[in-house]
C-alpha positions in Angstrom: 30.0 141.1 237.2 28.3 143.6 234.9 28.7 143.3 231.1 27.2 145.9 228.9 27.4 146.8 225.2 26.4 149.9 223.3 26.7 149.8 219.5 25.9 152.3 216.8 26.6 151.5 213.2 25.9 152.5 209.6 26.4 149.6 207.1 26.4 149.2 203.4 27.1 146.4 201.0 28.8 147.0 197.7 29.7 144.3 195.1 32.1 144.9 192.3 30.4 146.8 189.5 27.2 147.6 191.3 25.8 148.9 194.6 22.7 147.7 196.2 20.9 148.9 199.4 18.4 146.8 201.3 16.9 148.5 204.3 14.3 145.9 205.1 16.4 142.7 205.3 16.5 141.6 209.0 16.4 138.3 210.8 12.8 137.1 210.7 10.9 135.3 213.4 9.5 132.6 211.1 12.0 131.4 208.5 10.9 128.8 205.9 13.2 125.8 205.5 15.2 125.5 202.3 12.7 122.9 201.2 10.0 125.5 201.2 11.9 128.6 200.3 13.8 127.3 197.3 12.6 126.1 193.9 13.4 122.8 192.2 17.0 122.4 191.2 20.3 123.7 192.6 20.8 127.3 193.8 24.1 129.0 194.6 23.6 131.8 197.2 25.6 134.0 199.5 25.9 137.2 201.5 29.0 139.4 202.1 29.7 142.6 203.9 32.5 144.3 205.8 32.3 146.4 209.0 34.8 148.8 210.4 34.8 148.4 214.2 36.5 150.2 217.1 36.1 148.6 220.5 37.2 149.6 224.0 37.2 147.2 227.0 37.5 148.8 230.4 38.1 147.4 233.9 37.7 149.2 237.2 40.9 147.6 238.6 44.1 147.5 236.6 44.6 144.2 234.7 48.0 142.6 234.7 49.3 141.6 231.2 52.2 139.1 230.9 54.3 138.1 228.0 54.9 141.7 226.7 58.4 143.2 226.0 60.0 144.4 229.3 58.0 142.0 231.5 54.5 142.2 233.0 52.6 145.5 232.9 49.2 146.7 234.2 46.5 148.3 232.0 43.0 149.6 232.8 41.6 149.3 229.3 42.2 147.6 226.0 41.4 149.2 222.6 40.9 147.3 219.3 40.5 148.3 215.7 39.0 145.7 213.4 37.6 144.9 210.0 34.9 142.4 210.7 32.6 140.3 208.5 29.6 139.4 210.5 27.4 136.5 209.3 28.9 136.2 205.8 28.3 132.9 204.1 28.5 131.0 200.8 26.1 128.1 200.2 24.5 125.6 197.8 21.0 124.4 198.3 18.8 122.1 196.2 15.2 120.9 196.1 13.4 118.1 194.4 9.6 117.7 194.2 8.7 114.1 195.1 4.9 114.6 194.4 2.0 114.7 196.8 3.1 117.9 198.4 6.4 116.4 199.5 9.9 117.5 198.5 13.4 116.6 199.5 16.1 119.2 200.0 19.6 119.8 201.1 21.8 122.8 202.1 25.6 123.1 202.5 26.9 126.4 203.8 30.2 127.8 204.9 31.4 131.1 206.4 33.6 133.5 204.5 35.8 136.5 205.4 36.9 138.8 202.6 39.5 140.3 205.0 41.0 136.8 205.4 40.6 136.8 209.2 42.8 134.0 210.6 40.7 131.6 212.7 40.0 127.9 213.3 37.4 126.8 210.7 36.2 123.9 212.9 34.7 126.2 215.5 33.7 129.2 213.3 32.0 127.5 210.5 34.5 128.7 207.8 34.5 125.3 206.1 31.9 123.5 203.9 29.2 122.3 206.2 30.4 124.5 209.0 27.4 126.7 208.9 23.7 125.7 208.6 23.9 122.5 206.5 21.5 119.6 206.4 19.4 117.2 204.4 15.6 117.1 204.9 12.1 116.4 203.8 9.2 118.9 203.6 5.6 118.0 203.5 2.2 119.2 204.7 3.2 118.0 208.2 6.2 120.2 208.3 10.0 119.7 208.1 12.3 117.1 209.5 16.0 117.3 208.8 19.4 116.1 209.9 22.7 117.9 210.1 24.5 120.9 211.5 22.0 123.7 212.2 21.2 126.5 214.6 19.2 125.3 217.6 15.6 126.5 217.8 16.6 128.5 220.9 19.3 130.4 218.9 16.7 131.0 216.1 14.6 132.8 218.7 17.1 135.6 218.6 15.6 136.6 215.2 12.3 137.5 216.9 13.7 140.5 218.7 17.0 141.2 216.8 16.7 144.3 214.6 20.5 144.8 214.4 23.0 143.2 212.1 24.8 140.1 213.4 28.4 140.0 214.8 29.9 143.0 216.5 26.7 145.1 216.3 24.4 142.7 217.9 24.3 141.3 221.4 22.9 138.0 220.0 25.5 135.4 220.7 27.7 137.9 222.6 25.7 138.7 225.7 22.4 137.0 224.9 23.2 133.3 224.7 26.6 133.5 226.4 28.6 133.6 223.1 28.1 131.9 219.7 29.4 128.4 219.3 29.5 125.6 216.7 30.3 121.9 217.2 29.2 118.6 218.6 27.9 117.8 222.1 30.6 117.6 224.7 31.7 114.1 225.6 33.2 112.8 228.8 35.2 110.1 227.0 37.1 112.6 224.8 38.2 116.1 225.8 38.9 118.2 222.7 40.8 121.5 222.6 41.4 123.7 219.6 44.4 125.7 218.7 44.7 128.4 216.0 48.2 127.3 215.3 47.9 123.6 215.0 44.2 122.9 214.5 42.3 120.4 216.6 44.2 118.6 219.4 42.4 115.7 221.1 43.2 114.4 224.5 41.2 111.7 226.3 41.1 111.2 230.0 39.6 107.8 229.7 41.3 106.0 226.8 42.2 107.2 223.3 39.4 108.2 221.0 38.7 110.8 218.4 35.6 112.9 218.2 34.3 116.0 216.4 35.3 119.4 217.8 32.8 120.2 220.5 30.7 123.4 221.0 31.2 125.5 224.1 29.8 123.8 227.2 28.3 127.0 228.6 27.0 128.7 225.4 23.3 128.7 224.5 23.7 130.4 221.1 24.6 127.1 219.5 24.9 125.5 216.1 25.1 121.7 216.8 26.4 118.9 214.8 24.6 115.5 214.6 21.3 117.3 215.3 17.7 116.2 214.4 15.1 119.0 214.0 11.4 119.1 213.4 9.6 122.3 212.3 5.8 122.5 212.2 4.0 124.1 209.3 3.1 127.8 209.8 -0.5 127.8 211.1 -2.3 131.1 211.8 1.1 132.8 212.2 2.4 130.2 214.6 5.4 127.9 214.1 7.0 125.5 216.6 10.5 124.0 216.3 12.0 121.1 218.2 15.6 119.7 218.3 17.8 117.1 219.9 21.3 115.9 219.1 23.1 112.5 218.9 25.9 111.9 221.3 29.3 110.9 219.6 30.3 108.4 222.3 28.6 106.7 225.2 30.0 104.3 227.8 28.0 101.2 228.7 28.8 101.7 232.4 30.1 104.3 234.8 32.8 106.6 233.7 35.4 107.8 236.3 36.6 111.4 235.8 39.6 112.1 237.9 38.6 111.4 241.5 34.9 111.6 240.7 33.4 108.1 240.8 29.9 109.2 239.8 28.1 107.4 237.0 28.3 109.9 234.3 25.5 109.8 231.8 25.7 110.8 228.2 25.5 114.5 227.3 22.0 115.7 226.3 20.5 118.7 224.7 16.9 119.5 223.9 15.8 122.8 222.3 12.4 124.2 221.4 10.9 127.5 220.3 7.5 128.9 219.5 7.1 132.0 217.3 4.1 134.0 216.1 4.2 136.7 213.4 1.3 138.7 212.1 1.6 142.0 210.3 4.2 144.3 212.0 4.4 142.3 215.3 6.5 139.2 216.0 6.6 137.3 219.3 8.7 134.4 220.4 9.8 132.1 223.3 12.7 129.7 223.3 13.8 127.0 225.8 17.0 125.0 225.9 18.1 122.2 228.2 21.6 120.8 228.7 22.8 118.0 230.9 26.2 116.5 231.3 28.0 119.2 229.2 30.1 120.3 232.2 31.3 117.0 233.8 33.5 117.6 236.9 36.6 115.7 238.0 36.5 116.6 241.7 35.6 113.8 244.2 31.9 113.3 244.7 31.0 116.3 242.5 27.7 116.4 240.6 28.7 115.0 237.3 25.5 115.6 235.3 24.6 119.2 236.1 21.5 120.5 234.4 21.7 123.8 232.6 18.6 125.6 231.2 17.8 128.8 229.4 14.6 130.7 228.7 14.2 133.5 226.3 11.3 135.9 225.5 11.3 138.4 222.6 9.2 140.8 220.7 9.7 143.0 217.6 7.6 145.8 216.1 8.0 147.2 212.6 6.5 150.7 212.3 7.4 151.4 208.7 10.4 153.7 208.7 12.1 151.3 211.2 11.6 148.8 213.9 12.4 148.1 217.5 13.0 144.8 219.3 13.2 143.8 222.9 14.5 140.5 224.4 14.9 139.0 227.9 16.9 135.8 228.8 17.4 133.8 231.9 20.2 131.2 231.9 20.6 128.9 234.9 23.7 126.8 235.4 23.3 123.8 237.7 25.3 123.0 240.8 28.4 120.8 240.3 29.8 121.0 243.9 29.9 118.2 246.5 27.3 118.1 249.2 29.5 119.9 251.7 30.8 122.5 249.3 29.3 125.9 248.4 26.6 125.6 245.7 28.3 126.5 242.4 25.1 127.1 240.5 24.6 130.5 238.9 21.7 132.4 237.3 22.5 134.8 234.5 19.7 137.2 233.5 20.2 139.4 230.4 18.2 141.9 228.4 18.4 143.8 225.1 16.7 146.8 223.4 17.6 147.5 219.8 16.3 149.1 216.7 16.8 150.2 213.2 15.9 153.5 211.4 15.9 153.7 207.6 17.7 156.7 206.1 17.4 156.8 202.3 19.2 153.9 200.8 20.8 152.9 204.1 20.0 152.5 207.8 21.2 153.2 211.3 21.2 150.5 213.9 21.5 151.0 217.7 21.6 148.4 220.5 21.9 148.3 224.3 22.3 145.1 226.2 23.2 144.1 229.8 23.9 140.9 231.7 
């Protein structure tokens, strides 16, 4: 399967009563924590924009569409016009100096859509705490914080990403296998989400309630119940480490359907290393999942290991910048010993850039997977 994206956009942000243009604001490779970036006290912040999009999805063989008036029909392409708000947010952050070079901080953030897009807040972050939100401590040894935050692997996207987020960037669309927010998956509770009724929880192994879970196959992830440590920035280098708590764990084996394997708790470990000096930024990210795709078939591999590796670079040459990224995702085998190996490798790449034109900018991106 080939999946490619070509995007070209001109964007501007206008607030009531004033217009402002910022051509140099892009995701950075090394981002200070709120404890370093903010001053003492409470700060209200936000970002808002709107994008007009026109998308066309094509298929080489006709696609059968059911549920339309007059019965099923076949189409070879689908077109969509949209008003999209990529990466908008409203947040509150605070910082308190504790003395000795140590400070405590918090951040609570939510997504926002001026066009009032209908969606499920639990998986899009459009609720307080739904986007990067945590409480932490900053010192000379770095940052440690707890909460709902982008994994270090996802933050590596900023190393090469010169394009805006959302529809005009392959970050979280092709790279990372889609963007996702939520807790680790859990074999004791299967959670599904409906736009019409909100969260609907079913449990194959007894009744229980858990947080809405993130996608089991996505690597562009914002994970609940996470614990992160960021080193100080030293000679342009910064490392980030993360793990996440599991909502439920059985003391013994868990039977899933006809699979009698001893299913272990879901795990995720994420790490990144970035270096930025002058116009050049370099980064590498790694993410490890285990047990996020438990299988119900007899004798299937219940605790498949999924991994992802990402490399990125970005060069700012003054009037603009260019970024390149490469990713390799490997999904582990879940089949029985006699069945065909169900493992899969997904390589992906991206080249993107930005050119400043007066008070605005033009972005372009090409990605394939």
